[in-house]
SEVEXLO-251867 format. One record per residue (C-alpha): x, y, z; residue in one letter; residue number from 1. Coordinates in Angstrom, 3 decimals. Example, Ala and Ser with C-alpha at 12.3 -4.5 7.8 and 13.67 -1.06 7.14 Angstrom:
2
12.300/-4.500/7.800/A/1
13.670/-1.060/7.140/S/2
# end
This chain:
307
29.057/-22.859/-23.455/X/1
31.631/-19.591/-23.204/X/2
34.100/-18.971/-20.980/X/3
36.546/-19.557/-18.917/X/4
37.693/-16.078/-18.165/X/5
41.486/-15.691/-18.580/X/6
43.450/-13.448/-16.534/X/7
44.003/-10.672/-19.608/X/8
39.893/-10.761/-19.023/X/9
39.730/-10.446/-15.626/X/10
42.535/-7.326/-15.565/X/11
39.411/-5.663/-17.891/X/12
37.965/-2.236/-15.626/X/13
35.638/0.268/-16.471/X/14
36.183/3.726/-17.693/X/15
34.207/6.974/-18.414/X/16
33.303/7.223/-21.582/X/17
33.096/10.563/-23.116/X/18
31.386/9.173/-26.335/X/19
30.862/5.814/-28.378/X/20
33.762/3.909/-28.146/X/21
34.835/0.578/-30.492/X/22
36.858/-2.004/-29.132/X/23
37.974/-5.094/-30.716/X/24
37.465/-8.629/-29.270/X/25
40.072/-11.264/-29.229/X/26
39.084/-14.421/-30.604/X/27
39.829/-18.215/-28.767/X/28
38.918/-21.619/-28.620/X/29
36.599/-22.646/-26.133/X/30
35.260/-26.678/-26.289/X/31
35.854/-27.407/-29.889/X/32
34.680/-24.078/-31.102/X/33
36.006/-20.337/-32.254/X/34
35.007/-17.784/-30.369/X/35
35.318/-13.963/-30.175/X/36
34.636/-12.377/-26.833/X/37
34.174/-9.312/-26.946/X/38
33.370/-8.347/-23.085/X/39
35.171/-8.047/-21.330/X/40
36.845/-5.495/-23.289/X/41
40.468/-3.271/-22.094/X/42
38.458/-0.790/-20.400/X/43
35.672/-2.276/-19.893/X/44
34.505/-4.638/-17.712/X/45
30.757/-4.198/-17.363/X/46
28.086/-3.120/-19.778/X/47
25.119/-2.619/-16.410/X/48
25.147/-6.193/-15.086/X/49
26.499/-7.648/-18.488/X/50
29.633/-8.547/-17.802/X/51
30.721/-11.111/-20.757/X/52
29.869/-12.277/-24.523/X/53
31.365/-14.489/-26.561/X/54
30.397/-14.861/-30.275/X/55
30.219/-18.263/-31.430/X/56
32.087/-18.052/-34.495/X/57
31.500/-20.326/-37.966/X/58
33.679/-23.150/-38.058/X/59
36.325/-23.673/-40.128/X/60
35.999/-27.588/-41.730/X/61
33.109/-27.987/-43.557/X/62
32.281/-30.946/-41.132/X/63
32.813/-29.507/-37.697/X/64
32.993/-31.381/-34.523/X/65
30.259/-31.120/-32.107/X/66
30.529/-28.230/-29.102/X/67
31.455/-30.318/-25.943/X/68
31.453/-28.591/-23.288/X/69
31.711/-30.978/-19.971/X/70
30.302/-30.188/-16.712/X/71
31.456/-26.913/-14.951/X/72
30.747/-25.043/-11.961/X/73
29.192/-21.064/-11.994/X/74
28.518/-18.662/-8.973/X/75
27.157/-15.305/-9.350/X/76
25.752/-14.715/-12.439/X/77
23.123/-15.578/-15.406/X/78
24.226/-17.350/-18.356/X/79
22.254/-16.278/-21.349/X/80
22.264/-18.391/-24.573/X/81
21.287/-17.528/-28.211/X/82
21.824/-19.346/-31.063/X/83
21.679/-18.099/-34.422/X/84
22.769/-21.631/-36.361/X/85
22.711/-25.424/-34.812/X/86
21.497/-26.709/-31.699/X/87
22.589/-27.587/-28.608/X/88
21.438/-29.753/-25.360/X/89
21.635/-27.987/-22.126/X/90
22.013/-29.763/-19.087/X/91
22.413/-28.877/-15.244/X/92
22.479/-30.264/-11.693/X/93
18.910/-29.061/-10.934/X/94
18.178/-31.908/-13.778/X/95
17.204/-29.628/-16.127/X/96
17.644/-31.136/-20.123/X/97
16.349/-28.685/-22.195/X/98
17.093/-28.583/-26.371/X/99
18.109/-25.043/-27.878/X/100
17.529/-24.147/-31.406/X/101
17.961/-20.675/-32.742/X/102
15.271/-17.788/-31.706/X/103
14.742/-19.660/-28.285/X/104
16.196/-18.613/-24.832/X/105
18.194/-20.356/-22.190/X/106
18.400/-18.676/-19.178/X/107
20.449/-20.387/-16.249/X/108
21.104/-18.546/-13.120/X/109
23.620/-19.942/-10.584/X/110
23.197/-18.182/-7.635/X/111
25.138/-19.490/-4.662/X/112
26.423/-22.479/-6.803/X/113
25.028/-24.295/-10.238/X/114
27.095/-26.628/-12.663/X/115
26.076/-27.526/-15.880/X/116
27.209/-29.095/-19.603/X/117
25.997/-28.131/-23.236/X/118
26.437/-30.529/-26.060/X/119
26.028/-29.240/-29.649/X/120
24.904/-31.487/-32.782/X/121
28.019/-31.838/-35.558/X/122
26.828/-29.511/-37.812/X/123
27.524/-25.644/-37.930/X/124
26.750/-24.046/-34.852/X/125
26.678/-19.993/-34.859/X/126
25.210/-17.667/-31.550/X/127
26.052/-15.703/-28.720/X/128
26.836/-16.816/-24.879/X/129
26.211/-13.848/-22.510/X/130
26.952/-13.507/-18.696/X/131
25.026/-11.274/-16.091/X/132
26.025/-10.686/-13.186/X/133
23.627/-10.953/-10.187/X/134
23.900/-8.638/-7.568/X/135
24.386/-8.326/-3.956/X/136
20.372/-9.327/-3.251/X/137
20.793/-12.230/-5.680/X/138
24.267/-13.623/-5.895/X/139
23.925/-15.646/-2.666/X/140
20.199/-16.988/-3.448/X/141
18.934/-20.340/-4.837/X/142
19.880/-21.331/-8.297/X/143
17.533/-21.616/-11.623/X/144
17.202/-22.375/-15.304/X/145
14.249/-21.480/-17.670/X/146
13.772/-22.272/-21.288/X/147
11.739/-19.156/-23.637/X/148
10.719/-20.469/-26.815/X/149
8.811/-17.895/-27.893/X/150
10.541/-14.233/-27.036/X/151
8.114/-10.877/-27.669/X/152
9.283/-8.274/-30.803/X/153
8.902/-5.239/-31.428/X/154
8.799/-3.695/-34.659/X/155
10.977/-0.070/-36.058/X/156
11.764/1.669/-38.738/X/157
13.592/-0.767/-40.816/X/158
14.091/-3.163/-37.978/X/159
12.649/-5.708/-35.848/X/160
13.904/-6.809/-32.402/X/161
13.185/-9.863/-30.386/X/162
13.699/-8.880/-26.484/X/163
15.674/-11.666/-24.536/X/164
15.805/-10.085/-21.511/X/165
14.479/-7.042/-20.266/X/166
12.570/-4.490/-21.652/X/167
12.936/-2.585/-25.291/X/168
10.468/-0.001/-25.970/X/169
7.033/-1.702/-24.779/X/170
8.343/-4.850/-25.496/X/171
8.969/-6.739/-22.490/X/172
10.909/-10.418/-21.691/X/173
9.210/-13.181/-19.806/X/174
13.234/-14.124/-18.746/X/175
14.173/-13.587/-15.163/X/176
16.096/-10.077/-14.928/X/177
17.660/-9.055/-11.181/X/178
18.407/-6.299/-12.396/X/179
17.381/-2.708/-14.623/X/180
18.734/-4.381/-18.234/X/181
17.760/-5.058/-21.473/X/182
19.054/-7.691/-24.256/X/183
17.711/-8.076/-27.652/X/184
18.776/-9.353/-31.246/X/185
17.697/-6.738/-33.889/X/186
17.371/-6.939/-37.389/X/187
17.958/-4.232/-39.415/X/188
17.129/-3.587/-42.973/X/189
19.076/-0.811/-45.363/X/190
18.327/2.351/-43.830/X/191
18.594/4.184/-40.218/X/192
16.731/3.744/-37.696/X/193
16.101/4.761/-34.091/X/194
16.536/2.333/-30.780/X/195
14.762/3.265/-28.062/X/196
16.829/3.974/-25.162/X/197
16.592/4.625/-21.128/X/198
19.125/7.858/-20.405/X/199
20.314/6.148/-17.633/X/200
21.292/2.804/-19.317/X/201
24.496/2.245/-20.889/X/202
24.598/0.101/-24.056/X/203
27.156/-2.037/-26.160/X/204
26.288/-2.776/-29.698/X/205
27.723/-6.306/-30.994/X/206
27.446/-7.251/-34.812/X/207
26.535/-10.429/-35.488/X/208
26.398/-10.105/-39.532/X/209
26.828/-7.503/-41.567/X/210
29.015/-3.602/-40.295/X/211
27.157/-1.696/-38.499/X/212
26.767/1.974/-37.964/X/213
26.485/3.391/-34.721/X/214
25.924/7.042/-35.038/X/215
28.900/8.170/-36.646/X/216
31.227/4.773/-36.093/X/217
31.656/1.569/-38.068/X/218
31.384/-1.105/-35.700/X/219
32.787/-5.215/-37.760/X/220
32.317/-8.283/-36.808/X/221
34.163/-8.910/-33.435/X/222
34.304/-6.107/-32.359/X/223
31.651/-3.913/-30.157/X/224
30.251/-0.351/-29.751/X/225
29.920/1.113/-26.195/X/226
27.535/3.370/-25.819/X/227
27.480/5.714/-22.129/X/228
24.689/6.635/-20.432/X/229
22.076/10.278/-21.927/X/230
21.523/8.977/-25.325/X/231
17.601/9.950/-26.468/X/232
17.698/6.501/-28.904/X/233
20.074/4.846/-29.929/X/234
20.268/5.592/-34.157/X/235
21.636/2.462/-36.281/X/236
22.012/1.925/-39.841/X/237
23.254/-0.863/-42.648/X/238
24.040/-0.864/-45.742/X/239
22.060/-2.770/-48.757/X/240
22.832/-5.653/-47.416/X/241
20.925/-5.183/-44.108/X/242
22.615/-7.138/-40.798/X/243
22.024/-7.944/-37.437/X/244
23.503/-7.123/-34.172/X/245
23.356/-7.475/-30.036/X/246
21.799/-5.025/-28.304/X/247
23.496/-5.079/-24.251/X/248
22.011/-2.832/-21.688/X/249
21.442/-1.700/-18.272/X/250
21.740/0.646/-15.504/X/251
25.656/0.297/-14.311/X/252
26.025/-2.410/-11.686/X/253
27.617/-0.297/-8.908/X/254
29.412/-3.095/-7.677/X/255
32.793/-3.885/-8.434/X/256
33.463/-7.601/-9.561/X/257
35.756/-9.985/-9.661/X/258
35.621/-12.516/-12.415/X/259
37.883/-15.593/-12.621/X/260
37.510/-19.266/-14.751/X/261
33.630/-19.940/-14.469/X/262
33.155/-17.480/-11.211/X/263
31.797/-14.195/-10.958/X/264
32.358/-13.125/-7.629/X/265
33.600/-9.783/-5.109/X/266
36.593/-11.128/-3.773/X/267
39.032/-13.860/-4.057/X/268
38.350/-15.346/-1.021/X/269
34.887/-16.115/-2.516/X/270
36.696/-17.511/-5.720/X/271
39.034/-19.808/-3.760/X/272
36.266/-20.969/-1.667/X/273
33.817/-22.092/-4.926/X/274
37.234/-23.698/-6.354/X/275
37.795/-25.516/-3.004/X/276
33.986/-26.659/-3.239/X/277
34.362/-27.778/-6.957/X/278
37.622/-29.892/-6.520/X/279
36.151/-31.228/-3.606/X/280
33.445/-32.549/-5.671/X/281
30.351/-30.446/-3.082/X/282
27.156/-31.895/-4.321/X/283
25.906/-29.503/-2.363/X/284
26.892/-26.097/-3.534/X/285
27.274/-27.755/-6.999/X/286
25.506/-30.640/-7.534/X/287
26.277/-33.612/-10.334/X/288
25.061/-33.521/-13.799/X/289
23.812/-36.085/-16.291/X/290
26.329/-36.103/-19.154/X/291
28.149/-38.276/-21.379/X/292
30.948/-35.231/-21.198/X/293
33.841/-35.430/-18.650/X/294
33.695/-33.310/-15.647/X/295
36.078/-30.237/-16.062/X/296
38.740/-29.978/-13.128/X/297
39.190/-26.160/-12.450/X/298
42.700/-24.701/-12.994/X/299
43.779/-23.279/-9.351/X/300
43.299/-19.423/-8.955/X/301
46.512/-17.875/-10.018/X/302
46.903/-16.215/-6.508/X/303
46.744/-19.572/-4.673/X/304
48.969/-21.450/-6.678/X/305
51.354/-18.552/-5.677/X/306
51.542/-19.932/-1.915/X/307
# end
């Protein structure tokens, strides 16, 4: 549903943060959808193990075309799909075929390699597509897919949070997590709330609806607030209309990642090998996907084109 990583995304690097930093996402079109990409962003490649976040924006047309993302490959990451409006069908090379609706979680772990396709209904679609970089100990392992129709929820002062992945407060998601992290959708009522944090985690706050105040900073839709480790808790506030946001966080990954197209690796040679396997239709690595959509060809990596 999201991707691909483009050269300007791959060029993003992490940097030390002295306090909350606000970064503007950039808008693009992917698979017939308008998206705002807020991670990676200038000066920041990862937040914990979270390495990619696309906001799926409302379509301009009253009768939008359906989302159509044909079979394509992934390595070294987990995709986290979360819808706010609409529905979509996920199909993958494991034989999975799963309808997802708002409030439900699809999590696909690529490991050494997986392929999938996504087809949305011809109706308004909004949501978030996120990637989690797998650590060295699991990124060469088997692929997997899981669907969670029910997720734990915690109630806070002026807020409720659905925990997609990891742990927030005393609520832990049943979804797989290969590193210490958290991903949660927080629904905010007017007034201030304080979100429990882990002091070793870095965090990103991504508004979904409304303008979100993070500490002293106002974060607009299409932007991200980056919060360094060490916060005792995370103060959030919204105006009279309330709001919603994604909270993404985790312990710093501690591994340098290289991202290109739909691949997350550690060096260019790994990406080149995955690209060749996909172009050569290596079913042992990626496998076929039952889909009515056309298979996507991978563009040649820029370092390969130069030879």
